[in-house]
Every structure is written in C-alpha cells, then in structure tokens.
C-alpha positions in Angstrom: 137.4 99.3 50.5 134.7 99.6 53.3 131.4 98.2 52.2 128.8 101.5 52.4 125.5 100.3 54.0 122.6 102.7 54.7 120.4 100.3 56.8 121.3 96.9 58.3 117.9 96.0 58.3 115.8 96.9 54.9 112.8 99.3 56.4 110.7 97.5 53.8 111.1 93.9 54.1 113.1 93.5 57.1 115.0 90.7 55.5 117.8 92.3 53.7 120.6 94.9 54.2 120.6 98.3 52.1 123.7 98.7 50.7 125.8 101.0 47.9 125.7 98.9 44.8 127.6 101.4 42.0 125.5 104.5 42.7 122.5 103.1 43.8 121.8 102.0 47.2 119.9 98.4 46.9 118.1 95.9 48.9 119.0 92.3 47.4 115.9 90.8 49.1 113.1 93.2 48.1 114.7 95.2 45.3 114.2 98.5 47.0 116.6 101.1 45.4 117.4 104.3 46.6 119.8 107.2 45.9 121.4 110.1 47.1 119.8 113.4 46.2 122.0 115.4 44.1 119.4 118.3 43.4 120.2 121.3 45.2 122.8 119.6 47.1 123.1 122.4 50.1 119.8 121.5 51.0 119.5 118.1 50.4 122.7 117.0 51.9 122.6 113.6 53.0 118.9 113.0 52.0 117.8 110.0 49.8 115.3 109.5 46.8 113.3 106.2 46.3 114.0 104.9 42.5 111.8 101.5 43.2 110.0 100.3 46.1 110.5 96.6 45.5 108.5 94.3 44.3 104.6 94.5 43.7 102.0 97.3 42.9 102.2 100.5 44.9 100.2 102.8 43.0 99.3 104.9 46.2 102.6 105.1 47.4 104.2 105.9 44.0 102.2 109.5 44.1 103.6 110.3 47.8 107.3 109.6 47.4 107.9 110.4 43.9 110.5 113.3 43.6 110.6 113.6 47.2 114.0 113.6 49.4 114.1 112.2 52.8 116.9 112.2 55.7 117.7 108.4 56.8 115.7 108.7 59.8 112.4 110.0 58.0 112.8 107.4 55.2 113.3 104.8 57.4 109.9 105.7 59.0 108.3 106.4 55.6 109.5 102.7 54.5 108.0 101.1 57.2 104.5 102.6 56.5 104.8 101.4 52.8 102.6 98.3 52.0 101.8 97.2 48.6 98.4 97.3 47.0 98.1 93.4 48.0 99.3 93.9 51.3 96.5 96.8 52.0 93.9 94.5 50.9 94.7 92.1 53.2 94.9 94.7 56.3 91.5 95.9 55.3 90.1 92.3 55.7 91.8 91.5 58.8 94.8 89.4 57.9 97.6 91.2 60.0 100.2 88.8 59.3 102.2 91.5 56.8 102.3 94.1 59.3 106.2 95.2 60.2 106.6 96.4 64.0 107.8 100.1 64.3 111.3 100.7 66.1 111.5 104.0 66.6 112.2 105.6 70.0 109.0 107.1 70.2 107.1 103.6 69.4 109.5 102.2 72.0 107.8 104.5 74.5 104.7 103.9 73.5 105.2 99.9 73.9 106.7 100.6 77.1 103.7 102.6 78.5 100.7 101.0 77.0 102.6 97.3 76.9 101.0 97.2 72.9 103.0 96.9 70.0 103.2 100.0 67.6 102.6 99.0 63.6 102.3 102.4 62.2 103.8 106.0 63.1 102.9 109.0 61.2 104.4 112.3 62.7 103.5 116.1 62.1 99.5 115.0 62.6 96.6 117.6 63.5 93.8 116.2 65.3 90.3 118.1 64.5 86.7 117.5 65.2 84.6 118.0 61.7 81.4 116.9 59.6 80.2 113.4 60.4 81.0 110.7 58.2 78.0 108.3 56.7 78.2 105.5 53.9 81.2 103.1 53.4 84.7 102.4 54.9 87.5 103.3 52.8 91.3 103.0 52.6 92.1 104.3 49.1 92.7 108.0 49.5 91.3 109.9 46.3 90.2 113.4 48.0 91.4 115.9 50.4 90.0 116.5 53.8 88.2 119.7 53.3 89.5 122.5 55.3 86.1 124.2 56.3 84.2 123.1 59.3 87.0 121.8 61.3 87.2 122.6 65.2 91.2 122.5 65.7 92.0 120.2 68.9 96.0 119.6 69.0 98.9 118.1 67.3 101.3 115.3 67.8 102.3 112.0 66.3 99.5 109.4 65.2 100.4 105.5 66.1 98.5 102.3 65.3 99.0 99.9 68.3 97.7 96.3 69.2 94.4 97.7 70.0 93.9 101.2 69.2 94.9 104.5 68.0 97.1 106.6 70.1 98.1 110.6 69.5 100.1 112.0 72.3 100.1 115.7 72.7 99.6 117.9 75.4 96.9 114.7 76.7 96.4 111.1 75.0 94.0 110.8 72.5 92.6 107.2 72.1 90.6 105.4 69.9 90.0 101.8 70.5 89.8 99.7 67.4 86.3 97.4 67.3 82.8 97.7 67.3 82.4 101.7 68.3 83.7 102.9 65.1 81.0 102.9 62.5 83.3 104.7 59.6 86.9 104.9 58.7 87.9 107.3 55.4 91.3 107.6 54.0 92.1 111.0 52.6 95.3 112.0 50.6 96.3 114.1 53.5 95.0 112.0 56.4 92.3 109.9 57.5 88.7 110.3 59.6 87.2 108.2 62.0 83.3 108.4 63.2 82.5 106.8 66.4 78.8 105.7 66.6 77.5 107.7 69.4 79.4 110.9 68.3 77.6 113.8 66.1 81.1 114.7 64.6 84.1 112.4 63.0 87.7 112.7 64.7 90.1 113.8 61.8 93.7 113.1 61.6 95.2 115.2 59.3 99.0 115.2 58.4 101.3 112.8 56.8 101.3 111.4 53.2 98.7 109.4 51.3 100.0 106.0 51.5 100.1 106.4 55.4 96.4 107.2 55.4 96.0 104.4 53.4 97.8 101.9 55.9 96.3 103.4 58.9 92.6 103.3 57.7 93.0 99.7 56.3 94.5 98.4 59.4 91.6 100.1 61.4 89.1 98.5 59.1 90.5 95.4 59.6 90.5 95.4 63.1 86.6 96.0 62.9 84.3 93.1 63.4 83.0 91.4 60.5 79.2 91.6 59.5 77.4 88.1 60.3 76.4 86.3 57.1 
C-alpha cells in the first residue's frame, strides 16, 4: 500500500513529514494535524483544515485558521507564517533563531533579485497611506484598520526579507528595517508602519491576523534597541 504524504517537509517545524495517519494528516515531530475538508465537497475538493497547530500556545493563530479550508499550496504558506506566542515574543525581542525561510517560487525571485533571504510572505496585500501612528509598537492584533481616511496606492504580495519589507507591484515598495521606523503596529487585517520623517503611515492591508503579528514582531525585533 502506497503511503500518502501531504508534505515531504512539514511547513511548521521543517523537520517532520506530514503523512496520512488513519483519517488525519499528522507530523510526528511537531504534532501538526490536518484533515481533508468534507464540507461542501465540490467547493472544497482537495482542501485541508487545521485540527491542531502543534505544541505551544497559538492564541492569535487559532482565531485565524479555525473553520477555514486551504489548498495545499496556500496552506503551506499559511503554516510557514505561523509562530507560537512564545516565538512571537522572541522575534519582537530581536531573536531571529526561530525564523523559517520561505521556499515558494515568489520568495525565490526576491532572493535572486535582492540577494536577501525571505522569511515571511503574505499574499493579497493592498498598500495605502493613512493616519499617522503615535505611541508604542504592537504585534498583537486587537483591532481592524479603519477603512476611512486611507489613500490607496497599489496591491501585491508583502515579503519580509533579511533587511526590509518589500512589496512588488507595478513598482517596488521598500521599507528598510531600522532606525527610520518610529512605530510598527499589527491589526487584525494588516499592519501599519510609521516612518519618522513622514506625516502619514504606510498601511499594508490583507492577510490573516497571525500574519500581521509575525510581520510586526519581526519588524519590531529589527529596530535598534533603546540604550539603558
């Protein structure tokens, strides 16, 4: 009997194999558990639901993926962007040891063009200029980005690379990760970045809450640490 494997390399831990065990697909290393969607079979044929994300606490992510069905390709990207609550805290503190490089074709193009490794890829993003941000950084998404007072610019996919946020569209948008950023904040439907010399914030709208959390945490972790 042929063994049915969904992923040769687990998108969550990058160490195990996600294979069929009874009626569920599981990774023996991190306990990621998936099942083929049976709801509305015509619409969800070949799609999978997340039953268990693995070991650790995933408060933000559970809300984002609960009850949703994904194709294997989209699910691979989604799982690659999932980090536990503890890992997000590490990232925001500047510890990048938990990061998993993205291995999609689009990430490969970014690597080839910029010579920078890609750690997060979020598809279906709309960029806008909007109200300036003040106050503290935040990577825990608790509110939506208000739809009013936004000036829409373009749309594409957002990447976190070794040194910058990159959004290719009809032109490239670059935000270098460093001292020119004054505020970074995650929302349930995207993130906003305030640059010190700009009177507006740049909003990247789209994706799931856990994707906003990891982009914001990574960006915060790359900022210069205040002197004690």
